[in-house]
C-alpha positions as CSV (number, residue, x, y, z in Angstrom):
1,M,10.5,-9.9,-6.1
2,K,8.2,-7.4,-7.0
3,Y,5.0,-6.6,-5.0
4,H,2.0,-4.4,-6.1
5,T,-0.2,-2.4,-3.7
6,K,-3.5,-1.1,-4.5
7,V,-4.3,2.1,-2.4
8,E,-7.8,3.6,-2.2
9,R,-9.2,5.9,0.2
10,D,-11.3,5.0,2.9
11,G,-12.5,7.8,5.1
12,R,-9.7,9.3,7.0
13,F,-7.2,6.6,6.0
14,W,-5.6,5.1,2.7
15,L,-6.3,1.4,2.7
16,V,-3.2,-0.4,1.0
17,H,-3.7,-3.9,-0.4
18,V,-0.8,-6.4,-1.5
19,P,-2.6,-8.8,-3.6
20,E,0.7,-11.2,-3.7
21,I,0.1,-11.8,0.1
22,D,-3.7,-11.1,0.2
23,Q,-3.2,-8.8,3.2
24,W,-4.3,-5.1,3.9
25,T,-2.7,-2.3,6.1
26,Q,-3.7,1.5,6.2
27,A,-1.8,4.7,6.0
28,R,-2.9,8.2,7.3
29,D,-1.4,10.0,4.3
30,L,0.1,9.0,0.8
31,R,3.8,9.6,2.7
32,E,3.1,6.6,4.7
33,V,1.9,4.2,1.9
34,A,5.1,2.7,0.8
35,P,6.9,2.3,4.4
36,M,3.4,0.7,5.7
37,A,3.4,-1.7,2.7
38,R,7.1,-2.6,3.2
39,D,6.6,-3.3,6.9
40,L,3.5,-5.6,6.2
41,I,5.2,-7.5,3.5
42,A,8.4,-7.9,5.7
43,V,6.4,-8.9,8.7
44,M,4.1,-11.6,6.8
45,E,6.9,-13.0,4.4
46,E,9.7,-12.8,7.2
47,V,12.3,-10.9,4.9
48,E,13.8,-7.5,5.4
49,P,11.8,-4.5,4.2
50,D,14.1,-3.2,1.7
51,P,15.2,-5.8,-0.6
52,F,12.3,-6.0,-2.9
53,E,10.4,-3.7,-5.2
54,L,7.1,-2.1,-4.6
55,D,4.8,-1.1,-7.3
56,V,2.3,1.5,-5.9
57,S,-1.2,2.0,-7.8
58,I,-3.5,4.8,-6.1
59,E,-6.9,5.2,-6.8
60,L,-8.0,8.6,-6.5
61,P,-11.6,9.3,-4.7
62,V,-14.1,10.1,-7.5
63,E,-14.4,13.6,-6.1
64,V,-10.7,14.2,-6.7
65,R,-10.5,12.6,-10.1
66,S,-13.2,14.8,-11.3
67,R,-10.7,18.1,-10.9
């Protein structure tokens, strides 16, 4: 199964939304996004964190996009 994640900045953290399960988590930096999303999906779907595909979509803050 393939899960999508929508990532956006909120203050000091990156908010991670997984629409397929309509759940949120957060990450301190972009390196943590995929592991946090996998852990969230694994807990909510009661599956192992590795057997599914993860599609990460990052929405950069406006001030970063303008550069």
